[in-house]
C-alpha positions in Angstrom: 0.3 -0.3 -0.1 3.3 2.5 0.7 4.1 1.7 -2.2 1.2 2.2 -5.0 0.6 5.6 -2.3 3.5 6.9 -3.8 2.6 6.5 -6.9 -1.0 8.5 -6.4 -1.0 12.3 -7.2 -1.4 14.0 -3.5 -3.0 17.6 -5.0 -2.8 20.3 -2.5 -5.9 22.5 -1.5 -6.0 26.0 0.1 -8.0 25.6 2.8 -10.3 28.4 1.5 -10.7 30.7 -1.9 -8.4 32.8 -3.4 -8.6 36.5 -3.5 -9.8 37.2 -7.4 -12.3 34.3 -6.8 -14.2 35.8 -3.8 -13.6 39.4 -5.1 -15.2 37.3 -8.7 -17.6 36.2 -6.3 -16.0 32.9 -8.9 -15.6 29.0 -7.9 -12.5 28.3 -7.0 -10.7 25.5 -7.0 -8.3 25.9 -4.8 -5.3 24.5 -6.4 -2.3 25.3 -4.6 0.6 27.2 -5.7 -2.4 28.6 -8.4 -6.0 28.5 -8.4 -7.1 27.0 -12.3 -9.1 30.6 -13.4 -5.2 32.7 -12.1 -3.3 30.2 -13.8 -5.0 30.5 -16.9 -4.8 34.3 -16.5 -0.7 33.9 -15.4 -1.8 35.8 -12.4 -0.6 35.6 -9.2 -2.5 33.3 -6.9 -3.2 34.9 -3.5 -5.3 33.1 -0.8 -5.7 35.3 2.3 -8.0 35.0 3.8 -11.7 37.4 4.3 -10.5 39.6 6.8 -13.8 38.4 9.5 -16.7 41.1 10.1 -15.6 42.6 13.1 -18.7 43.7 14.6 -21.7 42.5 14.5 -23.9 42.5 10.3 -26.5 44.8 12.4 -24.3 47.3 12.8 -24.7 50.7 11.3 -22.1 52.2 8.2 -22.3 56.0 10.4 -22.7 55.6 14.1 -24.5 58.8 15.2 -24.5 59.1 19.1 -26.4 61.9 20.9 -25.8 65.3 19.8 -21.8 64.7 18.4 -22.0 64.8 14.8 -22.4 61.2 12.3 -18.9 59.0 12.1 -18.2 55.4 10.2 -18.3 52.4 12.4 -15.9 50.4 12.7 -19.0 48.4 9.7 -18.9 51.1 7.9 -14.9 51.2 7.6 -14.6 47.2 6.9 -17.0 47.9 4.0 -15.0 50.3 2.5 -12.4 48.7 2.1 -13.6 45.5 0.5 -14.9 48.6 -2.1 -11.8 49.9 -1.7 -9.6 46.4 -2.8 -12.5 45.3 -5.3 -11.9 48.2 -7.4 -8.2 47.8 -7.7 -9.0 44.5 -8.4 -11.2 44.2 -11.0 -9.8 43.4 -14.3 -13.0 42.5 -15.5 -15.6 43.9 -13.6 -16.3 47.4 -14.9 -19.3 47.8 -12.2 -17.2 47.4 -9.3 -15.9 50.7 -10.1 -19.4 52.3 -9.3 -20.2 50.8 -7.2 -17.3 51.7 -4.2 -18.9 56.0 -5.8 -22.2 54.7 -4.4 -21.3 52.9 -1.2 -19.3 56.1 -0.8 -22.8 57.6 -1.7 -25.0 56.1 1.4 -22.0 55.7 3.5 -22.4 60.5 3.4 -26.1 60.5 3.1 -26.7 58.1 6.3 -24.6 60.6 7.9 -26.2 63.7 6.5 -23.4 65.2 4.8 -23.8 67.9 2.9 -20.8 67.5 0.6 -21.1 70.7 -1.2 -21.0 72.8 2.2 -18.3 70.7 3.6 -16.6 71.2 0.0 -17.0 74.6 1.1 -15.8 74.8 4.8 -12.9 73.1 2.6 -12.2 76.2 1.0 -11.2 78.7 3.3 -10.1 76.4 5.7 -7.3 74.3 4.3 -8.0 74.6 0.2 -6.4 78.6 -0.1 -3.8 77.4 1.3 -3.3 73.3 0.7 -4.9 72.2 -2.3 -5.6 68.8 -2.8 -8.7 68.6 -4.8 -8.0 71.3 -7.8 -11.0 73.7 -8.3 -12.2 71.8 -11.2 -13.3 69.2 -9.3 -14.4 71.4 -6.6 -16.4 73.1 -9.2 -18.4 69.9 -10.9 -20.1 70.0 -7.8 -21.3 66.7 -5.1 -22.4 64.2 -7.2 -19.5 64.7 -9.4 -17.2 65.0 -7.2 -18.1 61.9 -5.3 -18.5 59.3 -9.2 -14.9 60.4 -9.6 -12.8 60.5 -7.1 -15.1 59.1 -3.9 -12.3 59.1 -1.9 -11.5 62.7 -2.0 -14.8 63.1 -1.6 -14.2 61.2 2.3 -10.6 62.5 2.8 -12.9 66.2 2.3 -15.4 65.3 5.1 -13.1 64.0 7.3 -11.1 67.1 7.2 -14.2 69.2 7.9 -16.5 67.0 10.2 -16.3 68.3 13.6 -16.1 65.6 16.1 -15.4 65.7 20.2 -14.0 61.7 20.1 -10.2 61.1 19.4 -8.5 62.2 16.3 -6.3 59.3 16.7 -9.2 56.4 16.9 -12.0 58.1 14.3 -12.8 54.5 12.4 -12.9 57.0 9.0 -9.4 58.6 9.7 -8.2 54.5 9.8 -9.5 53.3 7.4 -8.3 56.4 5.4 -4.7 55.6 6.1 -5.3 51.7 4.9 -7.1 52.8 2.1 -3.7 54.9 1.3 -0.7 51.8 1.9 -3.6 49.5 -0.3 -3.0 52.0 -2.9 1.0 52.1 -2.7 1.4 47.7 -2.8 0.7 48.6 -6.7 2.8 48.9 -8.7 2.5 52.7 -10.4 2.3 56.0 -8.5 -2.0 57.0 -9.4 -2.4 61.1 -8.4 -5.3 60.9 -6.9 -3.4 58.8 -3.7 -1.3 61.7 -4.1 -4.2 63.5 -3.0 -5.9 61.8 -0.7 -2.9 61.3 1.5 -2.0 65.0 1.5 -6.6 65.2 3.2 -4.4 62.6 5.6 -1.5 64.6 6.7 -3.8 68.4 6.7 -6.3 65.6 9.0 -3.2 65.0 10.9 -1.1 68.3 11.3 -4.1 70.5 12.1 -5.5 67.9 15.0 -1.3 67.4 16.6 -0.7 64.2 14.9 3.0 65.2 14.7 4.3 62.4 14.3 2.2 60.3 11.5 2.6 63.9 9.7 6.4 63.1 9.7 5.2 59.6 7.9 3.0 60.3 5.9 4.8 63.9 4.5 7.1 61.7 3.3 5.2 58.9 1.3 3.1 62.1 -0.1 7.1 62.6 -1.5 8.2 60.1 -2.4 4.7 59.7 -4.8 5.3 63.0 -6.3 8.7 61.9 -7.0 7.0 58.9 -9.2 4.3 60.8 -10.3 6.2 64.1 -11.8 8.1 60.8 -13.2 5.9 60.0 -15.4 5.0 62.8 -16.6 7.7 64.4 -17.3 7.9 61.1 -19.8 4.8 62.0 -21.5 4.9 65.5 -21.9 1.2 65.9 -20.5 1.0 70.5 -19.9 -1.7 70.4 -17.4 -0.4 66.8 -15.4 2.2 68.9 -14.8 0.7 72.0 -13.5 -1.0 70.1 -11.4 2.0 68.3 -10.1 3.3 72.4 -9.3 0.6 72.9 -6.7 0.8 69.7 -5.5 4.7 71.0 -4.4 3.0 74.0 -3.1 1.2 72.2 -0.9 3.3 69.6 0.3 5.8 72.5 1.2 3.6 74.1 2.7 2.7 71.6 4.8 6.1 70.5 5.7 6.5 74.3 7.1 3.3 73.8 9.0 3.7 71.1 10.8 7.1 72.8 11.6 5.7 75.6 12.8 2.2 74.0 15.3 5.4 71.1 16.9 5.3 71.8 19.8 7.5 71.6 22.0 10.3 70.5 20.0 9.6 70.5 16.0 10.8 67.3 14.2 13.5 68.2 11.4 12.4 69.2 8.1 10.8 66.6 5.6 11.9 68.7 2.8 14.7 70.9 3.6 16.4 74.0 2.0 18.7 71.6 0.3 16.1 69.4 -1.0 16.2 68.6 -5.0 12.2 69.3 -4.6 13.8 72.6 -3.1 16.8 73.8 -6.6 13.8 72.9 -8.6 11.4 75.2 -7.3 13.8 77.6 -6.2 14.9 78.1 -9.9 11.5 78.4 -11.3 10.6 80.4 -9.1 13.6 82.4 -8.1 14.2 85.5 -7.9 11.9 87.3 -5.3 9.4 89.2 -7.8 7.9 92.4 -6.0 4.4 92.2 -5.9 2.1 89.4 -7.6 -1.5 89.6 -7.7 -2.9 86.9 -6.0 -5.8 86.6 -7.8 -5.0 83.7 -9.7 -3.3 80.3 -9.3 -1.3 80.6 -10.1 0.4 83.2 -9.4 -0.7 82.5 -5.5 1.0 79.0 -6.1 4.2 80.9 -7.3 3.9 83.1 -3.6 3.2 80.0 -1.4 6.3 78.4 -2.8 8.9 81.5 -2.7 7.6 81.7 1.1 8.1 78.4 2.2 11.3 77.8 0.4 12.4 81.4 2.0 11.1 79.8 5.4 13.0 76.1 5.5 15.5 78.2 5.4 15.0 79.8 9.2 13.2 77.0 9.7 16.3 74.5 9.4 19.1 77.5 11.3 16.4 77.3 13.8 16.0 73.2 14.4 20.2 72.7 14.4 20.6 75.7 16.9 17.7 73.4 19.2 19.3 70.6 18.6 23.2 71.5 19.1 24.4 70.5 15.4 26.3 73.5 13.4 23.9 74.6 11.1 24.2 74.2 7.2 24.5 77.8 6.8 25.1 81.1 8.0 22.4 82.8 10.6 23.6 85.9 7.7 23.1 83.9 4.8 20.2 82.7 7.0 18.7 86.2 7.7 18.2 86.9 3.7 16.5 84.4 2.3 13.8 85.7 5.0 15.3 89.6 4.3 14.0 89.4 0.8 10.6 87.2 0.5 9.2 89.4 4.2 10.6 92.8 1.3 8.2 90.8 -0.7 5.9 90.8 1.2 5.1 94.2 2.7 4.7 95.2 -0.6 1.3 93.1 -0.5 -1.8 93.3 0.4 -3.1 95.2 3.6 -2.2 94.2 7.5 -6.8 93.4 6.7 -5.9 90.8 4.6 -2.9 89.4 6.7 -5.7 86.1 8.3 -6.4 85.1 5.0 -3.1 85.5 3.5 -1.2 81.7 4.7 1.8 82.9 2.8 2.0 86.4 4.7 1.8 84.4 8.3 4.1 82.1 7.4 6.9 84.0 6.2 6.8 86.4 9.3 6.6 83.7 11.9 9.8 82.8 10.3 11.2 85.5 10.6 10.2 85.9 14.6 11.3 81.9 15.4 14.9 82.8 13.7 15.6 86.2 14.6 14.4 84.7 18.9 16.3 82.0 19.0 19.8 83.3 16.9 19.5 86.2 19.8 18.8 83.4 22.0 22.0 81.8 20.7 24.1 84.1 20.8 23.3 84.3 24.8 24.8 81.2 25.1 28.6 83.0 23.8 31.8 83.8 25.2 31.1 87.7 25.7 33.5 89.5 23.4 33.9 92.8 21.7 33.4 91.0 18.1 30.2 88.9 20.0 28.8 92.4 21.1 28.3 94.1 18.0 26.2 91.1 17.0 24.2 91.5 20.0 23.4 94.3 18.8 22.9 93.2 15.2 20.4 90.5 16.3 19.0 92.0 18.9 17.6 95.1 16.4 16.5 92.5 14.1 14.8 90.7 17.2 12.6 94.0 18.1 11.4 95.1 13.8 10.6 91.3 13.7 8.5 90.9 16.5 7.4 94.5 15.2 5.7 92.8 12.4 4.6 89.8 14.1 2.3 92.2 16.8 1.2 94.1 14.2 -0.4 90.8 11.7 -1.7 89.6 14.4 -3.3 92.1 16.3 -5.4 93.2 12.8 -5.8 89.0 12.6 -7.6 89.0 16.2 -8.9 92.2 15.1 -11.2 90.6 11.9 -11.1 86.7 13.9 -15.3 87.7 15.7 -16.5 84.6 17.0 -15.8 80.4 16.9 -18.0 79.5 13.9 -15.8 82.5 12.4 -12.6 80.9 13.9 -13.4 77.6 12.9 -14.0 79.0 9.0 -10.3 81.1 8.7 -7.4 78.9 7.4 -5.7 76.9 9.1 -2.3 77.7 8.0 -2.8 81.4 8.4 -3.7 81.4 11.9 -1.2 78.5 13.6 1.3 81.0 12.3 -0.6 84.3 13.2 -0.9 82.2 16.8 2.3 80.6 16.8 4.1 84.2 16.4 1.6 85.4 19.0 3.4 83.6 21.1 6.6 84.3 20.2 6.0 88.2 20.7 5.1 87.2 24.3 8.1 84.1 24.8 10.4 86.8 23.6 10.3 90.5 25.6 12.4 89.0 27.9 15.2 89.4 25.1 13.8 92.6 23.9 13.0 95.1 26.8 10.2 97.0 24.2 6.2 96.4 25.7 5.0 96.0 22.8 1.5 94.1 23.7 -1.3 94.7 27.2 -3.1 93.1 29.3 -7.0 93.0 27.2 -5.1 92.2 23.6 -3.3 89.6 25.0 -6.7 87.8 26.8 -8.1 88.5 23.2 -5.6 86.1 22.1 -6.1 83.2 24.6 -9.4 84.0 23.3 -9.1 83.4 20.2 -6.1 80.3 21.5 -9.3 78.8 23.1 -11.9 78.9 19.8 -8.6 77.2 17.5 -8.6 75.0 19.9 -12.4 74.1 19.8 -12.0 73.7 15.8 -8.6 71.5 15.4 -6.9 69.1 18.5 -3.4 71.0 17.7 -4.9 73.6 19.3 -4.9 72.2 22.4 -1.9 72.2 22.4 -1.1 75.6 22.0 -3.1 76.8 24.2 -1.4 74.9 26.7 2.0 76.1 25.9 0.2 79.7 26.0 -1.1 79.5 29.3 3.1 77.7 30.2 4.7 81.6 28.7 1.4 83.3 30.5 2.4 82.2 34.3 6.2 82.7 33.3 5.5 86.1 32.8 3.5 87.1 35.6 0.6 88.5 33.2 
């Protein structure tokens, strides 16, 4: 019998059907290593077990608890991942992509999400400084966005939603992170993958998830490099234009992450010496004295120029805080920033500063640079040459504080309520409030009295309104309270 057993062919069977057959609901012979269908199509056979539904199927796709905002349920997140997986690998089922859009539409409908209103909020609060969705996409209306870009629609819901739940525990956030990971497992990069990644980075930066944002931005940078390589090989001018504004978005997000990380900022994802910065510098230099802000190309130009200049300041600041020698001298860095400030002062009036993220970033970066430079000089052994450097640095700090506080006062005058603050540009507001705290922090380095008690109270109030919308604002509240306590204000 033993001899006969060796002559009988043994066909190994997998314990479950393969992914290809399971998604298409087709019979699978479970042959190892490849089932007959995958073997005929010369496809790799994936016998990964089907993920079990984590909750009872009676659970709704969307949960509503009391007066809090609607949120995606664990079952809703599981269904989303299944729909995304089906749409990605549906080579024969052309309806799979339509099913994904329908699923997203159902979820948004159950959550009572008015996508038009959400996109309107997405405009002033985020999109004006981080254009992760192109203007022509937004102009098509909610139905078109959901049909063509369902994942970006969910990204807009994530970023614009108000919720008391811990942002780390959001099912929608966790699901979209897994979606990006799934998209990255494919050999080709996709524009929607990058745009969704940037939306996730906005959410992470906005809610103080610095480590996660740093990792997401690093991944977005890699995706952008791959996409640009493909675009350069195709000579597609429109695609290249899209790449340009996504570069500006990534650069701005990187700088805002640094500004908002308290304490101990992370290093820049895109440092001044990065090839991306060098390419943009060649494209947007020299500085243009006056840039009209009405058309998107000029807005991208302005943001890129300021983000590039601020990168020099923030990189220098980070080196001093880590007690390492900066790659560039203060004079070189100050030259970049001064040229940028001179350009900005030729642009809008103070009443528009709160709405122009580039101006707020430029003024805030300049103040942080001068403040840290003077602190650094104060720690060096005394000498006559050092005394002259301190006097020069003191003047630079004085002018930096004046410009920053003028900006802060103008901004505080325009922020009248919690609801109004929630719709203001996130990046500009971050820089304005961070600059306000820096003015108070640096009062020990400069004797000039700039602030009044009433203005400081006003700053506290706006920071509390900011914290009600964005999780990172709670870190700002703690920082500001500590500064006020130290100064006995």
